[in-house]
Each structure stands twice: as structure tokens, then as C-alpha cells.
N, C-alpha and C positions, 0 to 999 in steps of 0.2 A: 442972402445967399445961405444955403444950409452948409454948416461946417462938416467937413470930411471926418468920418470917425476913424478909429485907429484900424490896423489890419485885423488885429484880434476881434473887435468888436464887429467887423465885416464878416469874419469868418463864423462867428456866433449866429449872426443873422441868417447866414446861408445855411448853417447847420439846422436851425429851427425850421425853416421853409423847405428845404430840399426834401424830395422823395427818395429815400435811400434804397428803396427795394423795387424789384420789377414785378413783384407780386400784385395782381389785380386787386383794385379797391372794390369790394362787394359787401352787401349787408351782411350782418352777422348770422342772420337766419339761413343764408344760402349754404347748401351742403357742398363742400368742395371735395374733389377726388384726391386721394393720398398722392403726395408727389415723392419720386424717388429723390434721395439725397445725391448731390453732385460728389462724384469720386474725384475731389480735388487733391492733387499730391502735396504733402507737406514736408517731405524729407529734405527738400532743398533748404528750408529754414533752419535745419540742425546742421548744415555743413559748417565748415571752418568760416567761410565767407559770410554765410547767414548769421552765425553767432556774432561775429565781429560787428556787422552792421546793427544787429539788434541791441548789443551792449552799448553802442554810440546812440542809437535813438532812445533807449530807455533812460540812459543817464543824462543826456543833453537836451531831450525833448519831453519825453514822457513825465519824467519826475519833476522838472521845473514846471511843467504845465500843471500837474497835480497840486504841487505846493502853491501855485498861484491861485487855483480856484477854490481850494478847501484847506482847512487846517489840520492835518494828520497828526495823530498821536499813536505811537506804536509801543505796545507792552508785550511782554512775555518772549522776547526772543531768546532768552536764556534756556528755554525748553529745548532749542535746537542743539544744545551742546551735549555731546554723547551720542547724538543720533547720526547714522550713515545713510547716504542716499542708497537706494531710492525710498521715498515715503510719499504718501498721498496726503496732500493739503485739502480738507473740506472747509468751505465757508458757507454762511448764509447768503441768500442772493435776493437783493431788492433794487439794484441799480446797475447801470452800466459802469459805474465807478469801482465796482467791486474788484474785478481782476486786475486793473492798473493799480489800485491800492495794495493789494496783497503782494503783488510782485515787486513794486518799488519799495515795499517795507522789508523785504528779505535782504540779508546780507549778500553783496555781490556774488560769492561763491555758490550760494543756494540758488539765487536768481537765475544765474547763467545755466543752472542744470535743471530748470524746471519748465515744464510744458504745460499749456492750459487747454482745458477741454472747452470747446465753444460748440453752440449749437448748429448743426449742419444746415438745417432748414432756414437759418437766419443769416449767419456770418459766412456761409459758404455757398450762397445761392447764385451770386454773381462773382464773376473772376476777380475784379479789382478789389472787392471787399475781402474776398478769401485770400488774395496774395498779401493785403495790408495786415490782416489779422494773423496770418500765419507768421509773417516776418515780425511784427512788433511784440506779439504776445507768445510767439513759439506755439501757436495754437493747432490743435487737431480737431477734426470734426466729431462731435458726439451726436448719436441719434436719440432725440428726445423721447422716442416711442419706448425705450428701454429695452430694446431687443438685443440680442447677441450678434451683432452684424459686424461690418468691416471695421466700424470705429472701435468696438470693444476689442477686436483682435489687435489694432494698431496700438491701442493703450497699453495692452499687456505686453507687446514687443517693446515698447518704450521703458516699461518697468524692467523688463529684461536686460535692457540696454544701460540701465542705470539712470534713467531720467526720472525726476520727481514729477508728480502730476498735481496740478491745481484743478479741482473740480467742485461743481456746485450740485449737491445730490438732490436739491429741490427740482431740479431740472428746467426751471424757468424763474424768471424775476416775480418776487411776490407783489400782489396787487395792492396789499394794505400794509406792507412793511413787517409783518410778522412771519416767523419760519413756518413752512408748509412741511408735510410729510416727505421724508426722504423716499426717493427711488433707489433700486437695489444695486445699480452699477458699480459704484464706489466700493460698496461692502464686498461685492462678488470679487472685485480685482484684488481688494486687500486680503481676502481669505485665499484665493487661488495662487496668489504670488507671495503670500506670507510677508507682507510689508506693513509698517506701522503707519497709523493715520493720525495726523495732527489737525485738530479742530482749530478754525480761525474765526473768531467772532468779529463781525463788523457791525459798527453802530454810527448812526448819523448819515449813512450813504442814502437812505431813503429821504430824509430831510433835505439833503443837498441835491439830490438829482433822481427823484422817483420814476418809476416806470411811465413812459410817454413823454418825459422831458428830452429835449434835444441837447441841453447843455446845463452844466451845474447852475444852481441858483446864486445870485448876487450875494455877496457878503462874506465870502470865505467861511462857510459853516464847518463847525468842528466835526471830525470823524475820528473814530478809534479803530485800531486793527490790534487785536489781543490773540495772541498764539497760546493756545492750551496744551496741556500735557498729552503726550502721545498716547495712543490707545493701540493695544495689540489684541489680536484674536486669542481667546482662551481655548484650552484643549477641549475638543468636542463642540466648540460653539458654531452653530450653523449661522450661515451668511445673514438670514433674516433677523436672528438675534444680536448678531454683531452690528447690524444696521441700526437696530434700536439703541444699542449702547453708544454708537457714534452720534446720533441724534442727542442723546441725553448729555454726552460730553461737550457738545457744542452749545447746548442749553446752559449747561453750568459755566462754561466759559463766558457766555453773555452775561450771565447773572453776576459773575466775578467782576466784569466790568462795570456793572450798574452799581454794585456794593463793594464787597471785598471777597477775598478768597475764602476766608473763613466763614462769611455769612452764607456764600454760595454753597459751600460744602454743608455747613450745619442745617440750612434750610432746606436743601435738596430741591431748588426751584426748577427742576427739568421742565415742567410744564409751562413755565412762565415764557418760554420762547414762542408758544403758539398764540399768545395774547389772549385777551379776554373773550369770554363767549357772549358776545353781543353783536348788535347791527354792524354791518360792514362800514357804515359811515363813522360810527364811534371808534372802530379799530383803526382807521384811517387816521382820525383826529388824534388818537392817542400816540400812534406811531409817528405823527408829525409834529409832536411837540418838541420844543427845543431840548437838546440833550444835556442832562445834569451831569456835572463833574463827579467822577466816582469818589467815594470816600476812601481815605487811607485806612489800612488796617491798623496802624499804630500812629495816630495824629500826634504832631509834635506839640510840645507845650510852648 
């Protein structure tokens, strides 16, 4: 007789096999018409009742689950000292672990005041997923086309209301674990609303749960969340110029986590975030390698 597995193991099995979307399964060669994003309301998730429910869910369900599945290490929270809300957190994106990792790494006061941008065509395509995403992550829909639509207006309104935003400027998860070009949405918001941008470097999430995986890999893979120094728009700096500097700031923060702060600044490894210019299989192989432990700037004797 087959032994019954744990409830968590059963949930993992369902997550791997369940079809989470109502989008039709068609060959990649088929041209599909553009679908208008659903106008799903999210303001209810930012009410006092929604905030109380989210605080409990994040503290007693989301964070314990993250700590059970991966081994998080958080660095650089001191950069938040002296900053006042609202700010825009930008992070590299290669896994569904990214948003919950950043949120659960923030101090409670910051976490409670942070909203997360989520793809409208993925997380807000059916009501039950939209409701869960809005509640647990305080999420608002982002149109990945990059246009200035309702989602951009909503993000600007939340900044005006004092909410921090967590966004992923690449617009989608990386297929090979390396950082892609940034879209302009986050830079435009930062420039138009004169708010600082805090780069957040995520390492190990691609190894733990790459694109296409339904659950984190076994073995509690190590992951790091490193907060970099805040970036502010310079006088006369255009949005596209600030966008490039945002990406460079994230690349330096990633390099700092791989080496040390001094090495990252001295070597200026901004381009290292894009990965080697080689065949895709080699990029995936490199990104999937076990994550080395960062060296200390001043090793103890």
C-alpha cells in the first residue's frame, strides 16, 4: 500500500500539474490577437481590513513558507536608514520567488507600506488569482506593453498617496537567469514623481525556481537579497538616461554581492549583469551554477 504523503507534498504535486491559466494552449507559431487587460480593482487590498489580513498572511504563512523552501540571506538594509517613503524598489527578475523574497526581507514598517507591480495579463487574467495576488502582495496590475495606461496612472496615484512600489523593470522573468534590458515605466515614474529608486539584487532565485518551474527545487537552495544605495534623478537628467543609470546601479549591487563593495565600485562591472555573450545553453548553464559565498571586504584573521 502506498504511503500517504504530507499535505505540503500533495500541494506541491497539485501545483506542478495544475493548469493555472485559462489561456488557450496553442503552438508558439500561432499569432494571437492582443487581449485587453482586465480592469480588476485593487484598492480594497489597501484598506485597513486588507492590510491587517495581509500582515498576518505574510508573517505567518508567506515568510515561513519561504524560509522552509530556500535559505535567504539579506544584506544592505542599512541603506533604508534616512530614506522616507515613497520610494521605488527595482529588482532583477528570474523567478516567481522574487517578489515574496523582497517583501519578506523588508522591515515590517516598510513592508506594510509597499505595493507590488504584477503583470496584468498573467496575474490578473482570472478573478481568483487576481484577488489572491492583490491581497497577499498588495499587487496592482502592470501592463507589460510599456504603454501609459490605467496601470501607470494607478502607480502614480499610489506614489502620491505615500506607497512604496516594488517593480521589475525587465517586464518579465529572464529565460536564462541574466538581467535583460529595462523598460521605461519605473524610470518615468521616478522622474515624474521625484522619488528615489532603491536597486535590489536577487541571486540564487533562478537556481531555486527558474521560469517554468511550479515549485522551488528541493534542498533549500541559498538565495540572497541585497539592497543597494538609493539613486536619485540628477538635474536635467532625462528619463531614458536615468533608466540606464538605474540598470547600472542594479548591476553594481549584483556585482557587490558576488565580490565586495570595493571590488564592485573599482571594477565597474555594470555589464556583468547581462551575462556572457555566448550561446543560450551556456548562459543557462552559467546562471544555474551553485551560488558561491560572497567574499568579505575585510577578512578576519
